[in-house]
N, C-alpha and C positions, 0 to 999 in steps of 0.2 A: 541693546535694542529691545524696545517694548512693543507689544502688539495690542492694538485697540480695535474695537468694532462699535459702530453706532447702534443705538436702540431707540425706537420711537416710543414716546409716552404721550399720554393725554388724549388718546383717541381709542375708541373701542370698536374695532372692526377686524376683518381677516388680515389686512396688511400688518396691523400691530401684532397679531398672533404670530405671523410668520417672522417678523423681525425679532420678537421676543424668543421664539424657538431657536432661531439662528444664533442669537446672542448667547443663549444658554448652552448651546452646543459648542460655541467658540470658547466659553469659559473652561470647558473640559480640556481645551488645547492651550490654556494659559493666556487667553486674550483678556484684556481689561475692557471695561464698558465705558462708552462715551454716550451719555444720554442726550437725546434730542426731544424737545417738547413741541407738540403740535400747537400752533397758535396762528394768529392772523399776521403773518410776517409782512404782508404788503403794507400794513398800517404802521409799521415800525420805522422810525427814522434811521438813517445810516449810522449815526453816532451810537444809538442804543443797540443796533444790531452788532456793531463792532465790539461793544462791551460784552454782549452775549457770546460772541465767538471766543473772546479771550477767556471767559469763564469756562466754556466747554472744553477748550484745549489747553487748560492751564498746565497739565502734567506732561504735555508733549515736548520731547527733546529731539534734537537733530538725529536723523536716522531711524526714528520710530515709524512704525507702519500703522496706517489707519485704514480699515475696511469700512467704506461708507455703504450702508444699505439704502439704496435709492429706488423709487422716489419717496420723499418725506411728507408730501402734501403741503409743505411750506413754500413751494414755488421754486422755480429755477434760479431766481436771483439769490435766494437764501442758500441753496445748495452750492451754487458756484462760488459764493463768497466764503462758505465754510471750507471748501476744498482749497481755495486760494490761500486762506489763512493758515491752514495746516502746512501747505507747501512753503509759505513764507518763513515758517519755523524749520524748514528743511526736513519736514516729515515726508513720508512716501505714501502715495495714495493708490488704493485699490477700490474700485467701485463694483459693488455687488448689485447687479441690475435685477430687481424683482419684476418691474414692469416699465415699459416706455410709454408714457402718457400720450405722446404725439403719435404713436403707432396704434395704441389700443382704443383711443377715444377719438372718434371722427372729428369732433369740433376742435380738437387740440392739434390737428395736423400741422398748423402753422408753427408750432414750437419745435419741430424736428431739427432745424438748423441749430438753434440754441442748445438743444439737448445734446447733439453731437459735439458741439464746442465744449460742453461740460464734461462729457465722457473722455474727450481728448486730453483733459487735464490729468487723467490717471495714467499710471504705468501699466496696470493690468485691469482688464474687465472680466468679471465673472458674469456670464450670460446664461439665460435659461436653456438655450437650445442652439444647435448648429444653424437652424433657420434664422434665429435672431442674430447670430454672428455674421451670417451672410448678408442680412439686411443692413446691419450697421456698417460693414465694410463697403457695401454699395452706396451707403448714405453719407460717406465722407470721413469715417474713422481713419486716423492717420496710419500710414503704411507700416510703421514699426510697432503698432499696438500689439500687446500680448493678450491672449484670450484663455480663459478656463471655462469649459462648458459644463453646466450643472446637470442637465438631462432630466432630473426629477427632484421634487421636494421630498425631504424626510417627513415623517410624522412620528415624533418621539412620544413614547408613552410608558408608564410604569405598570400597566395592566398585565397581569399574568393570565394569559389566555389558556383556557382548559378545553380540550377536545377540538376536533376539526369541524369546519363548516359542513353543514348537512346539504345534500343535493336537494334543492328546492327550486321549482320552476317559478321563480319570482325575481323581480328586478327592483333594486333599491336606488333611489335618486335623492342624493343628499346635496347636490350642487344645482347648477342652472338647468333649465329645461324649457322647451317651447310649449306654451300653454295649449296650442292646437294639438300637439302630440298627445297630451293628456286627455283633452276633450274627445279626441277621435280614437282613444284606446279601446279596441274591441277584441283583444286577445284573451285567451284563457290563462296566459302567463300573467301573474299578479304584478302590479306596479305599486310600490310603496314610496310615498313622498315624505321627505323630512324637512323641517324648517320652512314650511310653506303654509300660507293661509288660503291657498286655492281650494274652492269647493270641488269635491270629487264627483265625476259624472256618472259612475256606474260601480257595480259590485267588484270589479276587478282592479279598481284603483282605491288605495287607502291612504288617507292623510295621517301620518304617524305623529304629527305635531312637532314642536321644537324640543329637542333633547339636548342635555348638556354634552360636552365633548366626549367624556368617558362613557356616558350612557349610550350615545350614538355608536361609538366604536364597538361596544359590547353587543348592541342590537345587530349591527352589520355582521359581526363575527359568527352569527348563528348559521349563515348559509345564504345561498342565492348568488346574484350577480350585482355589481355596482355599475350604474349607468353614469358615464361622464359625457354630457351632451351640451349643445349650445342652443340659445334661444333666438339669436339673430346673427347678422353678418359680422358684427364687431366681436361677439363672443367667439365665433368661429376663428376669427383672426387671432384672438388671444390664445386659443388652443394651438394654432399653427406656429406661433412664435414663443409663447410663454409656457409656464408649467402650472398645473392645477393642484391646489391643496386637497380638494375632494377626491381626486384620483388617487393620491397617495394615502388618503384615509381608508379607502376601500382596500387597497393592497396591504396596508398595515393591519387591517382587521382580518386579513387572510382570505378574502374572497376574490375570485376572478372579476375582471372588469369588462365593460363594453364601451368602446371608444370609436369616434368617427375616423374615417380613413385619413383625414388631413391633420391629425394631431401630431405635435412635434416629436413625441416619444414613440411613434408608431413602431419603428424598427426595434426599439428596446422591448416593447410589449410582445411583438411577434417572435423575436429571437429567443425570448425567455419564457414563452408560452404562458403569459400572464392573463390572457383573456381574448375577447373577440374584437377584431377590427372590422367594422362594417360601414356601409354607405348610408344605411337608414336604420332606425330602431326596428322597423318591421323585419329587416333582414336578420337582426339579432334574435328577435322573437322566434323566427322560423328555425334558427340554429339551436336555440334552447329547447324548442319543442321536439326536435329530432335528436337531441343529445341523450346519451345513456349515462347512468351513474358512474361507470368506470371512466368515461371520458371526463366527467366533472371532477372525479377524484384526481385525475392526472393534472388538471389545472390547479387544483387546491395544493397539491404537493409542490408544484413549481412556485406558486404564490407564497406558500408558507416559508420556503427557503429565502425567497427574495424579501419578504416582509421583515426579516431579522435585521437587515441592513437599514431599512427605513426607521424602524422603531428605535434603533440605537444611533441614529444621526450620521451614518457613515457617508452619505452623499455630500452633506454639508461639510463634514470634516475633511473629506478629500478636496473639495473646492477651496477651502481655506488654506489647507497645507500646500496645494498646488500653486495657489496664487502667491503665497509668500515665497515659495521656491522659485517661481518665475521671476521674482524681483532680482534674484541673485544668480540666475543661470541664463545664459544666452540661448540654450537649446530647448527651453521650455516655453510654451505659450504663444509662440510666434504665429501670426496669421499664416495659414497654410498656403493660401494663394491670394494674391492681390487682385483687385478688380481687372487690371489690364493683362494679367497672366493667362495664357492659354497653354496648357500642357499638350503639345501637339503630338497626337498619336495617329498613326496611319489607319487604324481601324475605325476612326470616327471622322465623318465629313458631311457637312451640309451640302446636299446636291442642289437644293433650291429652297426658296421661301417666297411666299406670295401674300399680299394683302388685298382684300376685297371688301366691298360693302355688303353687309348682311341686313336682313330684315329687322326693323325696329330701331334703326339709327345706330347700330353697332358696326364695328369693323371686325373682320375675321382674319386671323393670321394662321396660315397653313405652312407646313414645312416638311421637308423630306431629309432624314438623316440616314446615312449609311453607318451601321454599327449599332450596338445595343447600349444605349445610355441608361442611367438610373432615373433621370429626370431632366427638367429644363427650367432655365431662368428666362424670363421675358423682360426686355428693357425698352425704354422709350429712346428717342433720338438724343436726349441729353446724357444718356448713359445710366439713368436711374432705373433700378429694378422695379417693375410694376407687378410682377406675379411670379410664382413658382409652381410648377406642377411636378409631383412625384410619380406621375404615370409614365413609365418608361416607353410606352408605345404611343404617347400623345403626338398628334400631328395637326391638331385643329384647336384654336382657342379664340373665344369671343372677347373682344376688348370694348368695353363700354365707356361712355363719357369722354371720348377723345375726339380731337379735330381730325378731319379727313386729310389734312396736310401733314400730319405727324408721321414720323417713320418709326419702325420698330426693329428689334434685333432679337434673335433667339440664341441662347448658349446651352449646350448640352453638358451635363456633368455626370460623374460617376462617384459613388460613395467609397470612401477609403477610411481607414482607422483614424486619420487626422482630419476628416471632414470631407466636404464635397469638392471634388477637383474638376474644374472645367476642362473639357477635352476638345471642344469644337465650338465655333461660333458662325452664325449665318452672316450674310451681308446685311446692311441696313436696308430694309425694304419699305417702300412707300406705295400708296394706292396707285394702281395702274389700270388703264382702260382695257388692256388685252389686245390681241392681234387677230381676232376672229375674222376669217374671210369667207370660207365656204365649209359646209358640213362634210367632213370625211367620216366622222363617227357620230351616231345618234345614240343618246342615252334616254331611255324611257323610264319615267317615274310615275307609277300609279299612286293616287292619293285619295283616301277617304277618311275624313275627320282626323287629319294627321297634323293638326296645328302644333303639337308639342315637338315634332321631330322633322317636319318637312323642310324647314329652313336649313337645318344642319345638313341634311342630305343634299340639297341643291348647292349649298356652299362648297361641299367637298368636290362636287363635279365642276363647279366654276373655277376652283383652284387648280385644275389639272394642268400639268406642264405641257400637254398636247393642246395647241391653240384651236384647232378646227373641230370643236365638239359642239353639237347642238343638243340642247336639253329640252325634252318634250315632257311637260308635266300634265298629266290627265287627272283633273279633279272629277271624281266619280260621284257627283251629287252630294258633296260634303255639306253638313249642317252647322259646322263650327266656323272658325276663322280661316280655314284652309284656303277658300277661294281668294280672299284678300291677300294672303301671303303669296300665293302663286301669281296673282296679277301684279303684285309689286315687283317681283323678279322679272316678269315679262316686260314691264315698262322700264326697268332700269338696265336690263342686259339684252342686247340684240340677238344673242344666241339662245335665249330662253323663249319657248313657245308655251303659252297656257291654253289648255283645252278644257272646257267645262261640258259635262254631259249629265244626263239624269242617271241616278244610281242604277248600274247594271252589273256590278261585280268586277272583281279585279281582272279577270280574263278579258272582259270587254274593254276595260281601261287600257290594258296592255295592247290589245289588238288595235285600238284607236291610235295609240302611240306609234305602233308599227306602220299603220296606214299613212301617217304623216312623216315618217322617217325619210330623210333625204341622204343620209350618209351611206357610204359603201358598206359599213359595218354597223351593227346595232347591239347595244347592251342594255341591261335592266338593273335598276337599283330600287329596293323597297324604300318606302318613305320614312322608315326609322333606322335605316342603315347608313353606313359611310363607305367611301372608297378613299384610298390613299392617293397622294399627290401625283404619282407617276404611273398609275395603273393603266390609263387609256394609252399613253405613249408606248409603254412596254408591250401591251397586248396588240396594239395596231401594228407596230413594227414586226412583231413575231409572225402574225398571220400574213403580212405582206411578204416578208422575207422567205417564209416557208410555203407560200402559196396554199394556205389552208382555208377551210370554210369556217372553222370555229377555233377560237383560242380559249383555253381553260386555265384558271388560276387557283391556287390554294387560298384559304381564308382564315380569319379568326372568328370565333364565336365569343361574344361578350355577355357575361351575366354578372350577377352580384358577387361572384367569386373572382371576377377578373377576366383575363383573356385565355382562351383555350384554342389550341390548334385545331383547324377544321378544314375538311376538304383537301387534304394533302394526299397526293397519289404517288405510288412508286413507279414513276415514269421518267423517261429521259426528257430533259428540259429543252425548250426552244428548238424543237425538231419536229418535222412533219411525221405523223404516224397515220396509218389507215384507221378509219373510224371503227373497223372491226376490232382492232387491238384495244381501243378505248372501251368499247362496249364489253369486250371480253373481260377487261379488268373490272368493270362494274359487276358483271355477272359472276365473277370468281370470288368476290368478297361476300362476307356474310350478309351484308346489305349496305350499299352506299347510296345515300340520298341523292338522286339526280336533280340537284337544284338548278334553276334556270339563271340565277343572278350572278354566278361567278364565271360568266362566259361572255365572249364577244362573238356575234354571229354575222355571217355574210347576210346583208339585208335582203337580198333577193331570195335567200333561203327561207327567212322567217315570213316574208310577205307571201310566199307560195304555200307555206304550211303554218297557218295561224293557230292560236290557242283554242281548244275546244270549250264549249260552254257547260262544263261539268264541275262538280266538287273535286278538289285536289287537282286543279287544272295544270299546275306546274309539274306535279309528279306524272301526269299523263303526257304532257307535251314534250318534256325534255328528252326522254328516250325516243319519242316519235320524231322530233326534228333531227336528233342525232343520227337516226337511222338513214336519213336522206343526205347527210353530209358524206364527203369522200375522205377528207383528211382533217386531223385535229392536231393542235400543238399545245403544250402545257408549260406553264411558268409557276415555279414555287416561290411566289412573291408575297403571299398573305395580303393581297391588295384589297380584298373585300372584308368588311367588318360587319358581321351578322349580329346585330345588337339586340339581345333579349333582356337587357338589364331594366328596361322600362316596359317592354311588352314581350311576354314570354314566348308567344308563338309556338308553344310546345304541342306535341301530339295530344297530350291530355286536354289542353285547351281546345284544340280543334274538335275533339270528340265529346266535349262537355255537352250534356243534355241529350245525347243520342244513345240509343240502345246499341249493344254489340252487333246485332244484326244489321242495323242501319249503317254503322261504321263499316262493316264488312261489305255491304252493297256499294258504298261509296268507293272503297278501294277496288273492288272488283270492276266497277264501271271505269275507273281511271286506267286500270291495267288492260282491260279489254279494248279501250280506245287505241292504245299504242300497238296492241297485238293485231287489231283488225285494220288499222289505218297506216301502220308503219311500213317501211320499205320491205316488200316481200323477200328481197335478197338476204335480209338480216333477221328473218323470222325466228330462227332457232336461238340466236343470241338474245332476242327480246323475250322469248319464252323462258330462257334461263334466268334473265333478270327478273321477270315476273315471279318465278318460282322462289327466288331468294327474298324478294320483297314480301311475298305472302308468308313465308316462313318467319321473317322478322316480325311482321305485324301479329302473327299468331302467337309468338312468344310474348310480345308486349301486352297483348290483350288477354292472354291465357284463354284462348277460345279455339276449341278443336275444329270448328267449322271451316277455319282457314285451310285445314288439311284437305277437306273435301274440294275446295276451289282449286287447290294445287293439283289434285288428281284430274279435275276437269280440264285444266289448262295443259297438262302433260299429254292429254289425248287429242288436243287440237292438231289438225293437219296444217 
């Protein structure tokens, strides 16, 4: 048995470099080379092409193995004919997929069916990533296909690197990038561009010009970070399913990398501490600015160990060895799960899934899964996968460019050593009109210049499993597109009411919503936050069953680092408790933010005690209205998602532009409101809460005058 590998010639580009590098690594393993010349294959006659094939495979004998590096840029007809000719001589075919043109290039999507037919002629497929494997399985790869997953490109080099990279707050970009990212670069962290003709916009961006491969590797090895980013949607898709040579170049040079969260090798990078996985380059800049030299040294140590494998071609060697072994062993390379397989585990179950119309001609798919999955696949009615999300807490997804009559399905998966295992699937859901009859619960959403998030917030309320929810959106004099978005929802959904008023502040907007609320209970959601599918149903049933005035739930805070548990209390769940117990819990903590949005209130209560027209009105109002309730119930469901990933909403932002005395007066005014207007029966508990609140702000602000206010409040009768 002889081993062959194809090698592309006659073209000077990155694909040729990759095929040549792979072929050179294969030589070390005893593979022979089968040259493929790049030419205008479509202009060649069938007879001439047949002669060409015979010349290429002249040495092939029965039982020989050929690893085809595809694609060749000679077209599917050429590639299919070559594989067929090898098989006609009883050779065995392995296809090493570098890229899938039908997936990576938008205009080539029509070629997917033919591409899958070509791949199905092989016995083994070497694929760039588990995501690509999943895509191909969903696209029609035959059930008995064997797979080998590459994970990352090697970057072989004979350079003898001396010394370790130096901690420099600079970013190297030797691959693709978004021009707008460069034009808008305003960080003190330096950005260095390679192999680019782009004019640099400012002193912090440097065009290093075009360097030869070895020169570039040496330049990168001096220190800093390597940025692997994308310039458009197609480039992002390539990162999601394929592997990048420039990423491997950075690692081979010994420097940590910066990659987007959707990249195919994210887990490999995170688990091996090879760099930063971020949502935006700005997030990476902030991390670098805050990084210490010892932290950087730790990254360099991990990358240095990892780089040895890339420089010596071990990823490619492993792929080639595994693919040959898979030809002769039944227990290697088999597809872990077929499309129809669901590994039924009791811990995972889709409770519901909903499809609604969203603003802008899109559809929004929402779901509720019991159990902690690692991600989700989304399918259309034909069973074709249309999207994947690796957000384990995802429950909301916008689907664009689809007909309203289409149906969709969600499948949850968990990561295993053998790939992604599907553990649950939803029913096929289609667009429904809903069953809204009367408002039992009112949800108030104040909105001011909220065009970037308001549709998402409304969508998550519309998706609620509880049918009798009215949504009152109060546009507080917005000057952007918010009024049009709000009016669209009001005209398309009978349970959405749009109210427009002159700008008067968020407390006035909430009070306006309260005045129009017709439900027995009322809740609030901010215009950039979300709630999960079953929140209203669970909260409503809890307050009714337990005869409570207020239901409280735990929440998640979302920032650029992901999800963080928020507002979780050490309380018995789904049981009535005296409000004194709840306030006592607040007052006993070092400081627990009394947020208004993770609660459902008896409407008569909030109508009687509206929000005050002061700064920090939510911090003033929540203890105030709680003090007039009698009973509270708590659910640890993390149903509210307080999203600061696009709008920080931090205390620092609230205090920006104010002196410490001004901030102190604002806090004092909000605290004095609930002390002076709160229920006199609970005055001592409110004083204790105020004391802890002032102590907290005093620590954050490092301002001793908070101690003076604490003493004043302690003396109040």
